[in-house]
Residue, then its C-alpha position, 0 to 999 in steps of 0.5 A: m256841334p257834331s256835324y254840319d252835314p246838310a242831310w244830317l241837319d235836316r233829319m235833326y231839325n225837321n220836326r214835321l218829318l220826325v212826327p208824321e202825325h204833326a198835322a193832327y196836332f195843328e188841327r186840334w190846337a186851332a180848333e181848341s183855340a177857336l173855342l177858347r177865344d169864344s168862351l173866355p174873356a179875351h182882347i184880340d189883336l191889340r196893337y203893340g206896334e205899327g209893323p207887320n203882325e205887331t198884335l197880341d191877345v190878352f186873356p185878362a185875370a179876374e182879379p188885379g195883381a195877377p202874375v203874367l204869362v207871355f207865351i210866344h209861339g213856335g214855327y221856326w220864325r217863319a210859320m204859325d200864328k198866335s191864334e193857333h195857340s190860344f188853347v195854352a191860356r185856359p188852365f192858366h186863366e183858371r188859376g188866376v193868371c193873366v195871359v198875353m200871346p203876341n204875334y210877330a212878323l214871319c221870315p223871310g218877309t217880303l222884297e219890300r220889307p224883309i224880316g230876319i230873326a233880329d227883327i222878330a226879337l226886337q218885335m218881342a222886346h216891344a211886345l214885352e214893353w207894351t205888356w209892362r206899360n199896359i197889363a195892369a189894365y187887364g189885371g196883371d202885375p207888371s212886376r211879375i212877368t214870366v215869358a214862355g215859348h215853344s221851339a223858336g219861341g223858346h229861343l225868343a224867351a231866353m233872349l228876353l230874359g237876357c235883354d238889356w231893357q234900358a236899351v229898349a227904353p230908358d224907363l224900363p226896369a232891368d228885371l222886366v222879365r222876371n223868369a222864362l221857360s224855354i220849351s224845346g228851345l233853340h239856343d245856338l243858331r249856328p247849326i240852324q244857319h246851315t240846315p237846308f230846309l230852313a236856310p233860305a227863309l232865315n238867311l242867317t249870316d255868321a254874325d247873325s248866328l253869333r249875336l242871336s244865340p243866347a247860349l253864346w251870351p253871358a248869363p243874365e244877372r237876374g231871373k231864372l230860366y227853366s229849359v225843357a224838351g220832350g224826351v223823344e225829340s231829336a238828339e240836336f233838340l236834346r243837345q240844345n236843351e242842355l246847352i243853355r244850362d251848360a252856358w248859363g250855369a245851374g244857378v240861372v238854369p236850375v231846371c233842365e229836363a227831358l220829359p219822358g215819352l214826349h216829342h216836339f209837339s206833344v210836349l207843348e200840349t202838356l203845358a196846358d194840362p194841370a196834371q203834367r210836369l211842364h204846367a207845374l214848372a210854369m206855375d212855379l216860375l209864375e208864383a216865384 
């Protein structure tokens, strides 16, 4: 970690300041997502639990036995919603993939029910458990689940690849998540803990930052992770992208790339473009 200087950390991690036109991306994503939910078969707001925001959307496959993509949205664990990211589903649905998009509670929660990143990670584990138990009814193959996530969602995708599934429920398979894709992921939370614009909402302790950082975990024994960022993202996001390969090794992270000319928001749009490298990487994991 080069510095814990507060001003430097804010410059490195505040993507809305780094991309002044970010609002146009959010507006486009929301509009395209609303149109997609009206045009594709979809099961919206299915419950995977009884807690706050424990719902998910399923875009079913046309044929049974399809690979399953679970996409987890970003927003620094404190913002955004699955409904703003439905646009990601279209090209995968067109290629026969079953797509699942879970929501999660947002930090800091409420005084009555505070929410931290550990709570969100557990929610995502339960969303994946629901997927494994139920996805065959929507055309998905529960043995072919790949998790992808953007930004905070990339962090959660990496955590889910390394999850001890028997600790979640004893009948779950050890390889419940077959592969994972972290897009502009945050793999070491120690700098995030000290970033001023994030710290009040996330309320991370030293212990939290250590136990919730996948780059500080042993490498998973099963599956592959692809780690990708935009080539013009901040130096810290590029470092976080490379860090997970350094930590887990090229055997587990065989792809670690910075895609030229893309920033934190434009890189996500290429996931939904069949002509782009990121989409091809996702399909490679789904078809493995």
